[in-house]
KEKE-3310 file (N, C-alpha, C; in steps of 0.2 Angstrom, whole numbers, plus 5000, padded with zeros to 4 digits):
npx = (4968:4982:4991:5005:5012:5030:5035:5040:5050:5043:5030:5027:5027:5016:5006:5006:5002:4989:4984:4983:4973:4961:4960:4961:4971:4968:4962:4972:4981:4992:4989:4982:4968:4961:4948:4943:4940:4950:4965:4974:4989:4999:5015:5023:5035:5051:5052:5055:5054:5048:5048:5042:5050:5062:5072:5069:5076:5077:5063:5050:5033:5021:5008:4997:4984:4975:4961:4957:4947:4952:4953:4954:4960:4972:4972:4983:4984:4974:4979:4991:4986:4982:4993)
npy = (4994:4994:4984:4981:4972:4969:4983:4989:5003:5010:5005:5009:5023:5024:5019:5029:5040:5036:5036:5049:5053:5050:5037:5027:5018:5007:4998:4991:4977:4973:4978:4976:4978:4979:4980:4981:4977:4969:4964:4951:4947:4936:4931:4918:4916:4922:4940:4957:4971:4985:4996:5010:5017:5011:4998:4981:4965:4951:4941:4930:4935:4937:4946:4954:4966:4978:4988:5004:5018:5034:5051:5064:5077:5081:5084:5092:5096:5088:5076:5077:5078:5065:5058)
npz = (4998:4987:4977:4967:4953:4950:4941:4925:4921:4911:4912:4925:4923:4915:4924:4933:4926:4923:4936:4939:4931:4937:4944:4934:4934:4941:4933:4926:4922:4930:4942:4958:4968:4984:4996:5014:5031:5036:5029:5022:5016:5007:5002:4994:4988:4988:4989:4985:4996:5005:5019:5026:5017:5018:5012:5012:5016:5004:5004:5010:5012:5025:5028:5039:5039:5048:5047:5054:5060:5061:5067:5056:5059:5071:5088:5097:5110:5117:5115:5123:5135:5138:5140)
capx = (4975:4984:4997:5007:5018:5035:5034:5046:5049:5037:5023:5026:5025:5009:5002:5006:4998:4982:4982:4982:4967:4955:4959:4960:4976:4965:4960:4978:4982:4997:4987:4977:4965:4956:4946:4941:4942:4956:4968:4979:4993:5005:5020:5026:5041:5055:5050:5057:5049:5050:5044:5043:5055:5068:5073:5070:5080:5073:5060:5043:5030:5015:5006:4990:4983:4969:4959:4954:4946:4956:4951:4959:4964:4975:4972:4989:4982:4970:4984:4996:4983:4981:5000)
capy = (4993:4994:4981:4980:4968:4973:4986:4992:5010:5013:5003:5014:5030:5023:5019:5036:5045:5034:5038:5056:5054:5048:5031:5022:5013:5001:4994:4988:4969:4972:4981:4973:4983:4976:4983:4977:4978:4966:4961:4946:4946:4931:4929:4912:4916:4928:4946:4963:4974:4991:4998:5017:5019:5007:4992:4975:4959:4947:4936:4928:4939:4935:4952:4955:4973:4979:4995:5008:5024:5039:5057:5067:5082:5079:5089:5090:5097:5083:5070:5078:5077:5058:5054)
capz = (4997:4980:4976:4959:4951:4949:4935:4922:4921:4906:4915:4931:4921:4912:4929:4936:4922:4924:4943:4939:4927:4941:4946:4929:4935:4944:4927:4923:4923:4935:4948:4962:4973:4988:5002:5019:5038:5037:5023:5023:5010:5007:4996:4995:4985:4990:4986:4988:5000:5008:5025:5027:5012:5019:5008:5016:5012:4999:5009:5009:5017:5027:5031:5040:5040:5050:5046:5060:5058:5065:5066:5051:5062:5077:5093:5101:5117:5120:5115:5128:5142:5138:5141)
cpx = (4976:4990:4998:5012:5024:5034:5040:5045:5043:5030:5022:5024:5018:5004:5001:5002:4990:4979:4980:4976:4961:4954:4959:4966:4974:4963:4966:4979:4987:4995:4981:4974:4960:4954:4944:4943:4949:4959:4974:4983:4999:5009:5024:5033:5045:5054:5054:5052:5052:5045:5046:5049:5061:5067:5073:5073:5075:5070:5053:5040:5023:5012:4998:4989:4976:4967:4956:4952:4949:4953:4956:4963:4966:4975:4978:4988:4979:4975:4989:4993:4982:4988:5001)
cpy = (4992:4990:4980:4975:4972:4976:4989:4999:5013:5011:5008:5020:5029:5023:5025:5040:5043:5036:5045:5058:5050:5041:5025:5017:5007:4996:4990:4981:4968:4975:4978:4978:4979:4980:4979:4979:4975:4963:4957:4945:4941:4931:4923:4911:4922:4934:4952:4967:4981:4993:5006:5020:5015:5000:4986:4969:4955:4942:4935:4933:4936:4941:4951:4963:4974:4987:4998:5015:5029:5046:5060:5072:5079:5085:5088:5092:5091:5077:5071:5077:5069:5055:5053)
cpz = (4990:4980:4969:4959:4950:4942:4932:4922:4917:4909:4921:4929:4918:4918:4933:4932:4923:4931:4943:4935:4930:4942:4941:4930:4938:4939:4924:4926:4929:4942:4952:4967:4977:4994:5007:5025:5039:5031:5025:5016:5011:5001:4998:4992:4988:4986:4989:4991:5003:5014:5026:5023:5013:5015:5013:5012:5008:5004:5007:5014:5019:5031:5033:5042:5042:5049:5052:5057:5063:5063:5061:5055:5069:5082:5098:5109:5121:5120:5121:5135:5143:5140:5148)
residu = (MET:VAL:ILE:THR:GLU:LYS:LEU:SER:PHE:PHE:LYS:PHE:VAL:LYS:LEU:PHE:ILE:LYS:LEU:LEU:ARG:GLY:GLY:LYS:HIS:LEU:ASP:MET:PRO:ASP:VAL:PHE:PHE:LYS:THR:GLY:ARG:GLU:ILE:HIS:VAL:GLN:ALA:PHE:GLU:ASN:GLU:HIS:GLY:GLN:VAL:ASN:GLY:GLU:ASP:LEU:PRO:LEU:GLN:ALA:PHE:ASP:LEU:LYS:ILE:TRP:MET:THR:LYS:GLN:PRO:PHE:TRP:PHE:ASN:HIS:LYS:GLU:ALA:ALA:SER:GLN:GLU)
# end
């Protein structure tokens, strides 16, 4: 999971360029990278957020994210038979 502080336009462009250059964006001080089977993220102050591109109201967040492995390719015939 990659989390960033709120970035200015110029910092965002810098981050994007570093991203395209092989993951160097993870070395930036405003970027936090964590891995694990379960990640718990808490914001104790009101923050802006988005879900699926939709803006959320200013609020404190308490998120728990679980990781699961899924096959990359989707077999629609197999999925239809399970419904």
